[in-house]
C-alpha positions as CSV (number, residue, x, y, z in Angstrom):
1,M,62.6,-92.2,67.5
2,K,60.1,-94.7,66.9
3,A,57.9,-91.6,65.8
4,I,60.4,-90.0,63.9
5,S,61.0,-93.5,61.9
6,F,57.3,-93.5,61.4
7,Y,57.1,-90.3,60.0
8,T,59.9,-90.7,57.9
9,L,58.4,-93.6,56.3
10,I,55.2,-92.0,55.7
11,L,57.2,-89.0,54.1
12,A,58.8,-91.6,52.0
13,V,55.7,-93.3,50.7
14,I,54.3,-89.8,49.7
15,V,57.7,-88.8,48.0
16,T,57.4,-92.1,46.0
17,I,53.6,-91.7,45.0
18,A,54.2,-88.0,43.8
19,F,57.4,-89.0,41.8
20,F,55.4,-91.9,39.9
21,S,52.4,-89.5,39.4
22,S,54.3,-87.1,37.9
23,S,56.4,-89.5,35.9
24,Q,53.0,-91.0,34.4
25,S,51.6,-87.6,33.8
26,D,54.5,-86.2,32.0
27,K,54.8,-89.4,29.7
28,K,51.3,-88.9,28.9
29,T,51.4,-85.3,27.8
30,K,54.5,-86.0,25.8
31,T,53.2,-89.0,24.0
32,E,49.6,-88.0,23.7
33,N,48.7,-88.2,19.9
34,N,52.7,-88.7,19.5
35,V,53.1,-84.8,19.7
36,P,55.6,-83.2,22.3
37,T,53.9,-80.7,24.4
38,Q,55.7,-77.7,23.3
39,V,54.5,-78.7,19.6
40,T,50.7,-79.2,20.8
41,Q,51.0,-76.0,22.4
42,K,52.2,-74.0,19.5
43,T,50.0,-75.6,17.1
44,Q,47.0,-74.8,19.3
45,K,48.4,-71.2,19.5
46,D,48.9,-70.7,15.8
47,Q,45.8,-72.5,14.1
48,L,42.6,-70.5,13.2
49,L,39.7,-71.4,15.4
50,Q,37.0,-72.1,12.7
51,V,35.6,-75.2,10.9
52,V,35.7,-75.1,6.9
53,R,34.0,-77.5,5.3
54,S,32.9,-78.4,1.3
55,V,29.6,-77.4,0.4
56,P,26.5,-79.4,-0.2
57,I,25.4,-79.9,-4.2
58,P,21.9,-79.8,-4.5
59,E,20.3,-82.9,-6.1
60,N,18.4,-82.5,-9.5
61,A,20.2,-78.9,-9.9
62,N,18.9,-76.7,-12.5
63,F,18.7,-73.5,-14.1
64,A,15.0,-72.5,-15.3
65,G,14.0,-76.2,-15.3
66,E,17.0,-77.3,-17.5
67,A,19.2,-79.9,-15.3
68,F,22.7,-79.6,-14.8
69,P,24.5,-82.7,-16.0
70,I,26.2,-83.3,-12.6
71,E,26.7,-87.0,-13.6
72,K,29.6,-85.4,-15.6
73,F,32.6,-84.6,-13.4
74,D,33.5,-81.3,-15.0
75,V,29.9,-80.0,-14.5
76,K,29.8,-80.9,-10.9
77,E,33.2,-79.5,-10.2
78,R,32.3,-76.3,-11.9
79,L,28.8,-76.1,-9.8
80,E,31.0,-76.8,-6.6
81,R,33.4,-74.0,-7.1
82,E,30.6,-71.4,-7.7
83,L,29.0,-72.6,-4.4
84,M,32.1,-72.5,-2.4
85,V,33.0,-69.2,-3.8
86,N,29.7,-67.6,-3.0
87,S,29.3,-69.4,0.3
88,Y,32.4,-68.2,1.7
89,W,32.0,-64.6,0.3
90,H,30.3,-63.9,3.4
91,S,29.9,-60.0,2.9
92,S,28.7,-60.0,-0.6
93,T,26.1,-63.0,-0.2
94,L,24.9,-61.4,3.1
95,L,24.3,-58.0,1.0
96,N,23.0,-60.1,-1.6
97,L,20.2,-61.6,0.8
98,K,19.4,-58.3,2.3
99,N,18.9,-56.4,-1.2
100,A,17.2,-59.4,-2.2
101,N,14.2,-59.0,0.0
102,R,14.0,-55.4,-1.4
103,F,14.4,-55.9,-5.1
104,F,12.9,-59.4,-5.9
105,P,9.3,-58.7,-5.6
106,I,9.6,-56.2,-8.6
107,I,11.6,-58.3,-10.6
108,E,9.4,-61.4,-9.9
109,E,6.2,-59.8,-10.9
110,V,8.0,-58.8,-14.0
111,L,9.2,-61.9,-14.9
112,A,6.2,-63.6,-14.2
113,R,4.0,-61.0,-16.5
114,E,6.5,-61.6,-19.3
115,G,6.9,-65.3,-19.3
116,V,10.4,-65.6,-18.2
117,P,11.4,-68.3,-15.7
118,D,11.9,-66.8,-12.2
119,D,15.3,-68.3,-12.0
120,F,16.5,-65.1,-14.3
121,K,16.1,-62.7,-11.0
122,Y,19.3,-64.7,-10.1
123,L,21.0,-63.4,-13.4
124,A,20.4,-59.9,-12.0
125,V,22.3,-60.8,-8.8
126,A,25.2,-62.4,-10.9
127,E,25.4,-59.4,-13.0
128,S,25.3,-56.4,-10.5
129,S,24.5,-57.7,-6.8
130,L,21.3,-56.0,-7.1
131,R,23.1,-52.6,-7.3
132,N,23.1,-49.8,-10.1
133,L,26.5,-50.4,-11.0
134,T,28.6,-49.0,-14.0
135,S,31.1,-51.5,-15.4
136,P,34.4,-50.5,-16.9
137,A,33.1,-51.3,-20.5
138,G,30.0,-48.8,-19.9
139,A,27.2,-51.4,-18.9
140,K,25.1,-49.6,-16.3
141,G,22.1,-50.7,-13.7
142,V,21.2,-53.9,-12.2
143,W,20.7,-55.7,-15.4
144,Q,23.8,-54.2,-16.8
145,F,22.7,-52.7,-20.2
146,M,24.9,-51.3,-22.5
147,P,24.1,-47.9,-24.4
148,G,23.2,-49.2,-27.7
149,T,21.4,-52.7,-26.2
150,G,19.7,-50.6,-24.1
151,K,18.2,-48.4,-26.5
152,E,17.6,-51.3,-28.8
153,Y,15.2,-52.9,-26.4
154,G,13.2,-49.5,-25.5
155,L,15.2,-47.7,-23.0
156,R,15.6,-44.0,-22.8
157,I,19.2,-43.0,-22.5
158,N,20.5,-39.6,-22.3
159,S,22.3,-37.0,-20.2
160,E,18.9,-36.2,-17.9
161,I,17.3,-39.6,-18.1
162,D,18.7,-43.3,-18.1
163,E,16.3,-45.9,-17.7
164,R,18.9,-48.6,-17.2
165,Y,18.6,-47.5,-13.5
166,H,14.6,-48.0,-13.6
167,L,14.5,-51.3,-12.4
168,E,10.8,-52.2,-13.8
169,K,11.8,-50.6,-17.1
170,A,15.3,-52.4,-17.2
171,T,13.7,-55.8,-16.4
172,V,11.2,-55.6,-18.8
173,A,14.0,-54.9,-21.4
174,A,15.9,-58.0,-20.1
175,C,13.1,-60.2,-20.9
176,K,12.9,-58.9,-24.1
177,Y,16.2,-59.7,-24.7
178,L,16.0,-63.2,-23.2
179,K,12.7,-64.2,-24.8
180,K,14.5,-63.3,-28.1
181,S,17.9,-65.3,-27.1
182,K,15.6,-68.7,-26.1
183,E,13.7,-68.2,-29.4
184,K,17.2,-68.4,-31.5
185,F,19.3,-70.6,-29.3
186,G,16.6,-73.0,-28.2
187,S,17.4,-73.0,-24.3
188,W,17.3,-71.0,-21.3
189,S,20.7,-71.9,-20.4
190,L,22.0,-70.5,-23.8
191,A,20.0,-67.6,-23.8
192,A,21.5,-66.7,-20.3
193,T,24.9,-67.4,-21.6
194,S,24.0,-64.9,-24.6
195,Y,23.3,-62.4,-22.1
196,N,26.8,-62.3,-20.7
197,M,29.0,-63.1,-24.1
198,G,26.5,-61.4,-26.8
199,G,24.7,-63.2,-29.3
200,P,27.0,-63.3,-32.3
201,N,29.9,-64.6,-30.2
202,L,27.8,-67.4,-28.8
203,T,26.7,-68.2,-32.5
204,K,30.3,-68.4,-33.5
205,H,31.5,-70.7,-30.6
206,L,28.6,-73.0,-31.1
207,S,29.2,-73.3,-34.7
208,E,33.2,-73.6,-34.4
209,Q,32.8,-76.3,-31.5
210,H,29.8,-78.0,-33.0
211,A,28.0,-77.6,-29.7
212,N,24.5,-78.0,-28.9
213,T,24.3,-76.8,-25.2
214,F,26.2,-74.8,-22.7
215,F,28.0,-77.5,-20.9
216,E,29.4,-78.9,-24.6
217,L,31.0,-75.4,-25.1
218,N,34.6,-74.5,-24.3
219,L,34.7,-71.0,-23.4
220,G,36.7,-68.1,-21.5
221,E,36.6,-68.0,-17.7
222,E,34.0,-65.3,-17.3
223,T,31.5,-66.8,-19.4
224,S,32.6,-70.5,-18.6
225,R,31.5,-69.8,-14.6
226,Y,28.5,-67.6,-15.6
227,L,25.9,-70.1,-15.7
228,F,27.4,-72.1,-12.7
229,R,27.5,-68.9,-10.8
230,I,24.1,-68.2,-11.5
231,G,23.2,-71.5,-10.1
232,A,24.9,-71.2,-7.2
233,I,23.5,-68.2,-6.2
234,K,19.9,-69.2,-7.0
235,Y,20.4,-72.3,-4.3
236,I,22.3,-70.1,-1.6
237,L,19.5,-67.3,-1.6
238,S,16.6,-69.6,-1.9
239,N,18.0,-71.8,1.1
240,P,20.5,-69.4,3.0
241,E,20.7,-71.5,6.2
242,K,21.8,-74.6,4.4
243,Y,24.8,-72.5,3.3
244,G,25.5,-71.0,7.0
245,F,23.6,-67.5,6.3
246,Y,21.2,-66.7,9.2
247,L,19.6,-63.5,8.9
248,E,16.4,-62.2,11.0
249,P,13.4,-60.8,9.1
250,H,14.2,-57.6,10.4
251,E,17.6,-57.6,8.8
252,L,16.7,-57.7,5.5
253,Y,16.3,-54.5,3.4
254,A,12.6,-53.7,3.2
255,P,11.0,-52.9,0.1
256,L,10.3,-49.3,-1.1
257,K,6.8,-49.9,-1.4
258,D,5.2,-46.9,0.4
259,Y,5.2,-44.3,-2.4
260,I,2.9,-42.2,-4.2
261,I,3.3,-41.3,-7.9
262,L,3.4,-37.5,-9.2
263,Q,3.3,-37.5,-12.9
264,V,5.6,-34.7,-14.8
265,D,5.3,-33.6,-18.4
266,T,6.9,-30.2,-18.3
267,S,10.4,-29.2,-17.3
268,V,11.9,-29.2,-13.9
269,P,14.7,-26.6,-13.2
270,S,15.8,-28.2,-10.1
271,W,14.9,-31.5,-8.6
272,G,16.1,-30.3,-5.3
273,D,13.4,-27.7,-5.4
274,F,10.9,-30.2,-6.5
275,A,11.7,-32.7,-3.8
276,T,11.8,-30.0,-1.0
277,K,8.2,-28.8,-2.3
278,N,6.9,-32.2,-2.2
279,G,8.1,-32.9,1.4
280,T,11.0,-34.7,1.0
281,D,14.7,-34.0,0.2
282,Y,17.0,-34.7,-2.8
283,R,18.5,-37.9,-1.8
284,T,15.5,-39.7,-1.2
285,L,14.1,-38.6,-4.6
286,K,16.9,-40.1,-6.2
287,L,16.9,-43.3,-4.0
288,Y,13.3,-43.7,-5.3
289,N,13.9,-42.7,-8.9
290,P,17.6,-43.7,-9.7
291,W,17.1,-43.2,-13.5
292,L,16.8,-39.5,-12.8
293,R,20.6,-38.7,-13.9
294,S,20.8,-34.8,-13.6
295,K,19.8,-32.2,-11.3
296,S,17.3,-30.9,-13.5
297,L,14.9,-31.9,-16.6
298,T,14.4,-29.9,-19.7
299,N,11.9,-32.3,-21.4
300,K,12.0,-30.9,-24.6
301,E,9.6,-33.6,-25.9
302,G,7.0,-33.1,-23.2
303,R,7.0,-36.3,-22.1
304,T,5.2,-37.8,-19.2
305,Y,7.5,-39.1,-16.4
306,K,6.0,-40.9,-13.5
307,I,8.0,-39.9,-10.1
308,K,7.9,-42.3,-7.0
309,L,8.1,-39.9,-3.7
310,P,7.7,-41.5,-0.2
311,K,4.5,-41.3,1.6
312,K,4.4,-38.7,4.2
């Protein structure tokens, strides 16, 4: 009987300890952070597993050496908006980083030679993401020239040849436009604004609003964001890791620099045959020469065209 009483006592002690431990644990779970267990579990299940933060605004932010007056709340918030949009538009910004490695060397060389600030390579990104796009209005190429403007600045445009797609020549044309606008409006910021909205429209708004700088202008949504978008692209592409983008060198698109040049001053009945005879294919020919817009070339004027072909 004494043995039974002893074991009964031990069992009672164990049961008592277990009860109080369970009670305290349950109380802690229900009161932790003042959130019931079932609510906490539901929140963890439904919430997205990500960390989203605001983005850093660069100190001394500028475009082409001209400062963004971010001491003004409006300017700071507009720049921040574009930094956030482009930082969290992951696929687009990643592709811009990859394409920049291929095309920036060509653009940078032309800008330097023409005396235009290097920052304008980011304007090309803002215009086209460095792709040969066609806008709804009919602007084409990396620099998005309309037909009339392209011809005005020396680009050849017809059914067979469209030099808006010729990166070097289109960059030269863009430089001519920008230098003329800088001379007229007095700043690179307004030259960039003119590129987006056109010189006559910019002149009208500057006069009507008695403004002297881009930051004093009240413009439509697209142009109001334009310079800030270029600035945001500049800071993200020039320091991608700061904005959360990590790419290894081999992940970038390689420049198309290993090529030969053939001079053509006659008609070409078939670019497909031309490509095959020169050891390549039609698709590759067009990748290296996107300004060739038809399957043949009549060349009635007997012009000389430089055709790029990859080295064998």
